[in-house]
C-alpha positions in Angstrom: 113.1 101.5 84.2 111.4 98.1 84.0 109.3 98.2 87.6 108.9 94.3 88.4 108.4 93.0 91.4 110.1 89.4 89.4 112.8 89.0 88.6 113.2 86.7 85.7 110.0 88.7 84.2 113.2 92.1 84.6 115.4 90.0 83.0 113.6 89.6 80.3 112.3 92.6 78.9 116.4 94.1 79.9 117.9 91.1 77.1 114.5 92.2 74.9 115.3 96.2 74.8 119.3 95.6 74.9 118.8 93.4 72.5 117.3 96.6 70.6 120.6 99.1 71.6 117.6 100.3 74.9 119.8 101.1 78.0 117.7 99.9 80.8 117.7 100.2 84.4 115.0 98.0 87.0 113.5 99.1 90.4 111.7 95.8 92.2 108.5 97.7 93.6 107.0 101.0 93.2 108.6 102.9 95.9 111.9 101.9 94.7 111.3 103.5 90.7 109.5 106.3 92.9 113.3 107.0 94.5 114.5 106.5 91.3 112.5 108.6 89.6 113.2 111.9 91.6 116.2 111.2 91.3 117.1 110.4 87.7 116.0 110.7 84.8 114.2 108.4 82.2 112.4 107.7 78.8 109.6 105.2 79.5 108.9 103.8 82.6 107.2 99.7 82.0 105.0 99.3 85.3 103.7 96.0 86.2 100.6 96.4 88.7 100.5 93.7 91.0 104.0 94.8 93.5 104.7 94.5 97.4 105.5 97.5 98.8 104.0 99.7 96.6 101.8 98.7 93.7 101.6 99.8 89.5 98.3 102.0 89.9 99.5 103.7 92.8 103.0 103.5 92.0 101.7 106.0 88.7 99.0 108.5 91.2 101.8 109.2 92.5 104.6 109.9 90.2 101.2 111.5 88.0 100.5 114.3 91.0 104.3 115.3 90.7 105.0 118.9 88.6 107.6 118.5 86.2 109.9 116.4 84.3 109.4 113.0 86.6 105.1 112.9 86.5 105.5 112.6 82.3 107.4 110.5 82.3 105.7 107.8 79.7 104.1 104.5 80.7 103.3 101.3 80.0 102.0 98.7 82.3 102.2 95.2 81.6 100.0 93.0 84.3 98.9 89.7 84.6 95.5 91.4 84.7 93.5 90.5 82.0 90.3 92.1 82.5 89.0 95.6 81.5 88.8 97.2 84.7 92.6 96.6 85.5 93.3 98.4 81.7 91.1 101.1 83.2 92.0 101.5 86.1 96.5 101.7 85.1 94.8 104.6 82.2 93.5 106.9 85.0 96.2 105.8 86.9 98.4 107.3 84.4 99.4 104.1 82.5 99.8 105.8 78.5 99.1 101.9 77.5 98.5 98.6 78.6 99.3 95.5 77.7 99.0 92.1 79.6 101.3 88.5 80.0 103.5 87.6 78.4 105.1 90.3 76.1 106.4 88.3 73.1 109.6 90.7 73.3 109.3 92.1 69.8 105.7 93.6 70.5 107.7 94.7 73.3 110.8 96.7 72.1 107.7 97.9 69.4 106.0 99.6 72.1 109.1 100.4 74.0 110.3 102.4 70.2 106.8 104.2 70.4 106.3 105.8 73.2 110.0 106.9 73.8 110.0 107.8 70.1 113.7 106.0 69.4 112.2 103.4 66.3 116.3 102.4 66.6 117.0 102.5 70.4 117.6 104.6 72.6 118.3 105.5 76.1 115.3 103.7 78.4 117.9 103.9 81.5 
């Protein structure tokens, strides 16, 4: 699931990932993402940091505090925040990997494939 408040970012990620064979769901902030994660199954979360209502770090902290499968979903944080402290905060909140925007489509699909263990594409729904 792509969690980002930017509609163009979500569209860019969706198109790149679907072209690589992944299924993609979307959420516009951490609250919507949390609701979806608690009702559906996801293989990976691609999370922005700066979002309204609930930012990416708060979303990951909340999710990682939960028991069960939802709290263990791998998370790739992609943010415009390039500071080392931002990356440390994201990792401390539960991010498995941190990238700085902009991210090339090939880099995005490579990281998604590695984190999901599906190098030829698969479900990111």
